N, CA and C atoms as a LAMMPS dump frame, in Angstrom:
ITEM: TIMESTEP
0
ITEM: NUMBER OF ATOMS
357
ITEM: BOX BOUNDS ff ff ff
-5.0000000000000000e+02 5.0000000000000000e+02
-5.0000000000000000e+02 5.0000000000000000e+02
-5.0000000000000000e+02 5.0000000000000000e+02
ITEM: ATOMS id mol type element x y z
1 1 1 N 222.122 -453.461 -272.874
2 1 2 C 221.176 -453.08 -271.944
3 1 3 C 220.06 -452.034 -272.406
4 2 1 N 218.965 -452.556 -271.852
5 2 2 C 217.738 -451.863 -272.455
6 2 3 C 217.465 -450.6 -270.93
7 3 1 N 217.397 -449.391 -271.702
8 3 2 C 217.797 -448.494 -270.54
9 3 3 C 216.001 -447.678 -270.448
10 4 1 N 215.187 -448.24 -271.353
11 4 2 C 213.778 -447.804 -271.675
12 4 3 C 213.254 -448.863 -270.563
13 5 1 N 212.671 -447.96 -269.565
14 5 2 C 211.588 -449.279 -268.521
15 5 3 C 210.446 -448.73 -268.831
16 6 1 N 209.591 -449.809 -268.951
17 6 2 C 207.939 -450.257 -269.313
18 6 3 C 207.274 -449.348 -268.51
19 7 1 N 206.111 -448.569 -268.871
20 7 2 C 205.32 -448.282 -267.777
21 7 3 C 204.739 -449.171 -266.751
22 8 1 N 204.183 -450.283 -267.469
23 8 2 C 203.897 -451.299 -266.781
24 8 3 C 204.443 -452.214 -265.41
25 9 1 N 205.781 -452.278 -265.811
26 9 2 C 206.754 -452.5 -264.508
27 9 3 C 207.074 -451.671 -263.44
28 10 1 N 206.737 -450.187 -264.006
29 10 2 C 206.984 -449.084 -262.891
30 10 3 C 205.453 -449.299 -262.111
31 11 1 N 204.371 -449.271 -262.606
32 11 2 C 203.17 -449.553 -261.668
33 11 3 C 203.399 -450.793 -261.025
34 12 1 N 203.74 -451.715 -261.424
35 12 2 C 204.127 -453.426 -260.853
36 12 3 C 204.934 -452.696 -259.402
37 13 1 N 205.921 -452.039 -259.78
38 13 2 C 206.887 -451.677 -258.411
39 13 3 C 206.016 -450.989 -257.647
40 14 1 N 205.55 -449.817 -257.745
41 14 2 C 204.667 -449.455 -256.973
42 14 3 C 203.7 -449.861 -256.229
43 15 1 N 202.891 -450.665 -256.903
44 15 2 C 201.97 -451.586 -256.123
45 15 3 C 202.582 -452.362 -254.9
46 16 1 N 203.741 -453.03 -255.553
47 16 2 C 204.328 -454.122 -254.48
48 16 3 C 204.727 -453.228 -253.632
49 17 1 N 205.467 -452.002 -253.375
50 17 2 C 206.093 -451.416 -252.489
51 17 3 C 204.87 -450.749 -251.589
52 18 1 N 204.045 -450.562 -252.682
53 18 2 C 202.936 -449.669 -251.436
54 18 3 C 202.325 -450.788 -250.529
55 19 1 N 202.402 -452.207 -251.504
56 19 2 C 201.51 -453.373 -250.403
57 19 3 C 202.502 -453.549 -249.457
58 20 1 N 203.971 -453.486 -249.567
59 20 2 C 204.898 -454.036 -248.621
60 20 3 C 204.728 -452.876 -247.296
61 21 1 N 204.533 -451.823 -247.779
62 21 2 C 204.938 -450.747 -246.646
63 21 3 C 203.68 -450.618 -245.887
64 22 1 N 202.29 -450.884 -246.435
65 22 2 C 201.198 -451.171 -245.596
66 22 3 C 201.033 -452.145 -244.98
67 23 1 N 201.661 -453.338 -245.428
68 23 2 C 201.783 -454.631 -244.595
69 23 3 C 202.924 -454.433 -243.362
70 24 1 N 203.778 -453.604 -243.465
71 24 2 C 204.785 -453.485 -242.323
72 24 3 C 204.38 -452.655 -241.207
73 25 1 N 203.695 -451.359 -241.784
74 25 2 C 202.677 -450.512 -241.021
75 25 3 C 201.818 -451.407 -239.971
76 26 1 N 200.821 -452.227 -240.569
77 26 2 C 199.744 -453.22 -240.047
78 26 3 C 200.688 -454.346 -239.195
79 27 1 N 201.827 -454.633 -239.145
80 27 2 C 202.822 -455.423 -238.491
81 27 3 C 202.874 -454.521 -237.232
82 28 1 N 203.739 -453.513 -237.506
83 28 2 C 204.259 -452.782 -236.548
84 28 3 C 203.077 -452.595 -235.629
85 29 1 N 202.253 -451.911 -236.05
86 29 2 C 201.139 -451.789 -235.276
87 29 3 C 200.727 -452.958 -234.173
88 30 1 N 200.501 -454.12 -235.322
89 30 2 C 199.914 -454.858 -233.997
90 30 3 C 201.156 -455.845 -233.041
91 31 1 N 202.185 -455.433 -233.532
92 31 2 C 203.297 -456.011 -232.412
93 31 3 C 203.591 -454.891 -231.592
94 32 1 N 203.765 -453.781 -231.685
95 32 2 C 204.025 -452.883 -230.8
96 32 3 C 202.733 -452.235 -229.753
97 33 1 N 201.618 -451.941 -230.337
98 33 2 C 200.266 -451.776 -229.443
99 33 3 C 200.421 -452.701 -228.223
100 34 1 N 200.592 -454.156 -228.531
101 34 2 C 199.854 -454.671 -227.145
102 34 3 C 201.23 -454.498 -226.154
103 35 1 N 202.199 -454.001 -226.606
104 35 2 C 203.413 -453.979 -225.672
105 35 3 C 203.396 -452.577 -225.039
106 36 1 N 202.85 -451.693 -226.001
107 36 2 C 203.139 -450.26 -225.394
108 36 3 C 201.513 -449.955 -224.826
109 37 1 N 200.654 -450.229 -225.01
110 37 2 C 199.376 -449.775 -224.459
111 37 3 C 199.46 -450.052 -223.02
112 38 1 N 199.724 -451.366 -222.664
113 38 2 C 199.674 -451.839 -221.431
114 38 3 C 200.602 -450.772 -220.538
115 39 1 N 201.713 -450.712 -220.612
116 39 2 C 202.867 -449.891 -220.093
117 39 3 C 202.236 -448.609 -219.897
118 40 1 N 201.622 -448.177 -221.015
119 40 2 C 201.246 -446.57 -220.974
120 40 3 C 199.966 -446.596 -219.608
121 41 1 N 199.119 -447.59 -219.825
122 41 2 C 198.053 -447.306 -218.961
123 41 3 C 198.658 -447.982 -217.624
124 42 1 N 199.351 -448.525 -217.056
125 42 2 C 199.769 -448.912 -215.718
126 42 3 C 200.709 -447.657 -215.382
127 43 1 N 201.127 -446.597 -216.032
128 43 2 C 202.031 -445.789 -215.861
129 43 3 C 201.048 -444.665 -215.208
130 44 1 N 199.939 -444.573 -216.301
131 44 2 C 198.694 -443.448 -215.93
132 44 3 C 198.033 -443.683 -214.866
133 45 1 N 197.609 -444.804 -214.745
134 45 2 C 196.936 -445.609 -213.221
135 45 3 C 197.741 -445.344 -212.273
136 46 1 N 199.243 -446.055 -211.95
137 46 2 C 199.726 -445.66 -211.187
138 46 3 C 199.852 -444.074 -210.438
139 47 1 N 199.928 -443.069 -211.435
140 47 2 C 199.746 -441.672 -211.102
141 47 3 C 198.427 -441.208 -210.456
142 48 1 N 197.408 -441.638 -211.034
143 48 2 C 196.126 -441.225 -210.651
144 48 3 C 196.134 -442.214 -209.35
145 49 1 N 196.316 -443.313 -208.975
146 49 2 C 196.424 -443.989 -207.65
147 49 3 C 197.136 -443.432 -206.51
148 50 1 N 198.222 -442.98 -206.669
149 50 2 C 199.187 -441.94 -206.177
150 50 3 C 198.567 -440.691 -205.846
151 51 1 N 197.871 -440.169 -206.38
152 51 2 C 197.118 -439.003 -206.302
153 51 3 C 196.052 -439.189 -205.403
154 52 1 N 195.52 -440.154 -205.515
155 52 2 C 194.167 -440.682 -204.741
156 52 3 C 194.777 -440.848 -203.563
157 53 1 N 195.917 -441.614 -203.489
158 53 2 C 196.344 -442.012 -202.061
159 53 3 C 196.683 -440.868 -201.057
160 54 1 N 197.413 -439.797 -201.775
161 54 2 C 197.439 -438.21 -201.101
162 54 3 C 196.33 -437.691 -200.812
163 55 1 N 195.309 -437.693 -201.565
164 55 2 C 194.053 -436.692 -201.272
165 55 3 C 193.36 -437.738 -200.507
166 56 1 N 193.467 -438.792 -199.972
167 56 2 C 192.468 -439.506 -199.014
168 56 3 C 191.755 -438.593 -198.088
169 57 1 N 193.118 -437.894 -197.173
170 57 2 C 192.838 -437.306 -196.212
171 57 3 C 191.775 -436.033 -196.373
172 58 1 N 191.763 -435.724 -197.364
173 58 2 C 190.576 -434.529 -197.678
174 58 3 C 189.338 -434.849 -198.346
175 59 1 N 189.748 -436.207 -199.16
176 59 2 C 188.566 -436.412 -200.109
177 59 3 C 187.377 -437.223 -199.01
178 60 1 N 187.8 -437.819 -198.188
179 60 2 C 186.798 -438.872 -197.452
180 60 3 C 185.983 -437.786 -196.513
181 61 1 N 186.35 -436.685 -196.284
182 61 2 C 185.243 -435.915 -195.33
183 61 3 C 184.294 -435.296 -196.408
184 62 1 N 184.888 -435.089 -197.77
185 62 2 C 183.902 -434.639 -198.458
186 62 3 C 182.662 -435.658 -199.006
187 63 1 N 183.45 -436.877 -199.418
188 63 2 C 182.634 -438.206 -199.587
189 63 3 C 181.346 -438.318 -198.47
190 64 1 N 181.916 -438.381 -197.007
191 64 2 C 180.573 -438.243 -195.991
192 64 3 C 179.797 -437.201 -196.113
193 65 1 N 180.358 -435.87 -196.086
194 65 2 C 179.331 -434.8 -196.199
195 65 3 C 178.352 -434.891 -197.465
196 66 1 N 178.972 -435.441 -198.587
197 66 2 C 178.049 -435.743 -199.85
198 66 3 C 176.649 -436.851 -199.675
199 67 1 N 177.242 -437.795 -198.79
200 67 2 C 176.616 -439.169 -198.744
201 67 3 C 175.454 -438.678 -197.637
202 68 1 N 175.783 -438.006 -196.634
203 68 2 C 174.759 -437.294 -195.742
204 68 3 C 173.721 -436.4 -196.255
205 69 1 N 174.267 -435.489 -197.314
206 69 2 C 173.579 -434.583 -197.985
207 69 3 C 172.502 -435.416 -198.911
208 70 1 N 172.954 -436.602 -199.506
209 70 2 C 172.264 -437.259 -200.662
210 70 3 C 170.943 -437.775 -199.7
211 71 1 N 171.392 -438.343 -198.687
212 71 2 C 170.117 -438.971 -197.723
213 71 3 C 169.174 -437.994 -196.907
214 72 1 N 169.661 -436.553 -196.872
215 72 2 C 168.956 -435.661 -196.094
216 72 3 C 167.848 -435.027 -197.239
217 73 1 N 168.653 -435.413 -198.773
218 73 2 C 167.757 -434.513 -199.884
219 73 3 C 166.722 -435.703 -200.231
220 74 1 N 166.924 -436.881 -200.252
221 74 2 C 165.833 -437.892 -200.196
222 74 3 C 164.98 -437.789 -199.292
223 75 1 N 165.337 -437.85 -197.803
224 75 2 C 164.246 -437.332 -197.099
225 75 3 C 163.352 -436.203 -197.278
226 76 1 N 163.879 -435.113 -197.463
227 76 2 C 163.171 -433.982 -197.479
228 76 3 C 162.267 -434.26 -198.988
229 77 1 N 163.01 -434.846 -200.139
230 77 2 C 161.773 -434.868 -201.067
231 77 3 C 160.688 -435.768 -200.702
232 78 1 N 160.967 -437.233 -200.146
233 78 2 C 160.026 -437.715 -199.744
234 78 3 C 159.14 -437.258 -198.846
235 79 1 N 159.158 -436.235 -198.183
236 79 2 C 158.383 -435.596 -196.984
237 79 3 C 157.614 -434.605 -198.12
238 80 1 N 158.176 -433.919 -199.032
239 80 2 C 157.743 -432.947 -199.738
240 80 3 C 156.292 -433.508 -200.519
241 81 1 N 156.906 -434.505 -201.142
242 81 2 C 156.078 -435.124 -202.406
243 81 3 C 155.024 -436.33 -201.519
244 82 1 N 155.146 -436.392 -200.008
245 82 2 C 154.401 -437.637 -199.458
246 82 3 C 154.528 -439.116 -200.102
247 83 1 N 155.611 -439.132 -201.095
248 83 2 C 155.95 -440.862 -201.27
249 83 3 C 156.971 -441.113 -201.087
250 84 1 N 156.835 -442.354 -200.844
251 84 2 C 158.233 -443.266 -200.685
252 84 3 C 159.356 -443.336 -201.829
253 85 1 N 160.582 -442.958 -201.471
254 85 2 C 161.328 -443.148 -202.479
255 85 3 C 161.255 -444.197 -203.416
256 86 1 N 161.954 -444.112 -204.618
257 86 2 C 162.014 -445.614 -205.462
258 86 3 C 163.114 -446.491 -204.778
259 87 1 N 162.79 -447.983 -205.013
260 87 2 C 163.787 -448.603 -204.877
261 87 3 C 165.256 -448.587 -205.368
262 88 1 N 165.265 -448.428 -206.226
263 88 2 C 166.452 -447.867 -206.987
264 88 3 C 167.18 -446.475 -206.634
265 89 1 N 166.323 -445.761 -205.691
266 89 2 C 166.982 -444.693 -205.288
267 89 3 C 167.756 -445.132 -203.564
268 90 1 N 167.03 -445.941 -202.928
269 90 2 C 167.363 -446.846 -201.877
270 90 3 C 168.85 -447.769 -202.278
271 91 1 N 168.627 -448.357 -203.288
272 91 2 C 169.753 -449.102 -203.793
273 91 3 C 171.221 -448.406 -203.976
274 92 1 N 170.856 -447.394 -204.913
275 92 2 C 172.224 -445.973 -205.218
276 92 3 C 172.251 -445.591 -203.882
277 93 1 N 171.676 -444.917 -203.045
278 93 2 C 172.168 -444.32 -201.691
279 93 3 C 172.809 -445.399 -200.919
280 94 1 N 172.386 -446.884 -200.712
281 94 2 C 172.661 -447.797 -200.06
282 94 3 C 174.279 -448.408 -200.303
283 95 1 N 174.328 -448.01 -201.685
284 95 2 C 175.828 -448.294 -202.476
285 95 3 C 176.542 -447.161 -202.037
286 96 1 N 176.259 -446.262 -202.191
287 96 2 C 177.211 -444.707 -201.633
288 96 3 C 177.175 -444.885 -200.216
289 97 1 N 176.469 -445.208 -199.561
290 97 2 C 177.111 -445.563 -198.117
291 97 3 C 177.646 -446.566 -197.587
292 98 1 N 177.633 -447.248 -198.518
293 98 2 C 178.829 -448.719 -198.158
294 98 3 C 180.226 -448.384 -198.805
295 99 1 N 180.237 -447.724 -199.92
296 99 2 C 181.544 -447.137 -200.179
297 99 3 C 182.059 -446.158 -199.529
298 100 1 N 181.615 -445.019 -199.215
299 100 2 C 181.984 -444.132 -198.168
300 100 3 C 182.44 -444.891 -196.844
301 101 1 N 181.817 -445.883 -196.199
302 101 2 C 181.991 -446.701 -195.076
303 101 3 C 183.512 -446.984 -195.083
304 102 1 N 183.207 -447.806 -196.481
305 102 2 C 184.789 -448.304 -196.837
306 102 3 C 186.029 -447.665 -196.92
307 103 1 N 185.904 -446.18 -197.736
308 103 2 C 186.313 -445.231 -197.705
309 103 3 C 187.059 -444.795 -196.617
310 104 1 N 186.144 -444.74 -195.228
311 104 2 C 186.461 -443.903 -194.027
312 104 3 C 187.187 -444.95 -193.166
313 105 1 N 186.772 -446.319 -193.358
314 105 2 C 187.667 -447.39 -192.687
315 105 3 C 188.921 -447.888 -193.455
316 106 1 N 189.388 -446.903 -194.676
317 106 2 C 190.351 -447.661 -195.371
318 106 3 C 191.576 -447.641 -194.783
319 107 1 N 192.027 -446.59 -193.912
320 107 2 C 193.123 -446.487 -193.006
321 107 3 C 193.338 -447.693 -191.958
322 108 1 N 192.357 -448.349 -191.725
323 108 2 C 192.136 -449.506 -190.514
324 108 3 C 192.691 -450.856 -191.135
325 109 1 N 192.348 -451.009 -192.282
326 109 2 C 193.065 -452.375 -192.856
327 109 3 C 193.661 -452.023 -193.975
328 110 1 N 194.379 -451.028 -194.625
329 110 2 C 195.064 -450.555 -195.605
330 110 3 C 196.253 -451.443 -195.02
331 111 1 N 197.136 -451.146 -194.052
332 111 2 C 198.631 -452.082 -193.822
333 111 3 C 198.311 -453.606 -194.059
334 112 1 N 197.088 -454.092 -193.46
335 112 2 C 196.739 -455.526 -193.654
336 112 3 C 197.122 -456.217 -195.186
337 113 1 N 196.514 -455.217 -195.851
338 113 2 C 196.129 -455.526 -197.371
339 113 3 C 197.72 -455.029 -198.22
340 114 1 N 198.441 -454.361 -197.754
341 114 2 C 199.811 -454.134 -198.192
342 114 3 C 200.518 -455.223 -198.229
343 115 1 N 200.525 -455.554 -196.718
344 115 2 C 201.021 -456.585 -196.389
345 115 3 C 200.639 -457.727 -196.999
346 116 1 N 199.531 -457.942 -197.59
347 116 2 C 199.006 -459.412 -197.975
348 116 3 C 199.821 -459.122 -199.556
349 117 1 N 200.014 -458.188 -200.205
350 117 2 C 200.048 -458.187 -201.488
351 117 3 C 201.584 -457.846 -201.594
352 118 1 N 202.448 -457.486 -200.999
353 118 2 C 203.811 -458.052 -200.948
354 118 3 C 204.304 -459.101 -200.854
355 119 1 N 203.564 -460.106 -200.352
356 119 2 C 204.091 -461.495 -200.103
357 119 3 C 204.35 -462.292 -201.498
């Protein structure tokens, strides 16, 4: 039995081991991440949505005040400069108004949406 190992065979074994471990790591990442990331994202989003559901009562009045203040500021700036606000300003403020109105009206149609989703 020959106990003298050749240096070339040791390098080959090291290269094969490094390649196999790299391949195993890549396979593990590719197989585990698609399963773990959605679960982690759903858990995070669920917590954020639960926080917003409880915060609706005090965030909605703040949103109403913010949108009204935005419209007042646009009007004030328009009066100061003597120019009509840009079309983009009207679009953004209109979008903010629609979203604020939907947030204000949410309790009216929340039950209907939840019952539709439970079916």
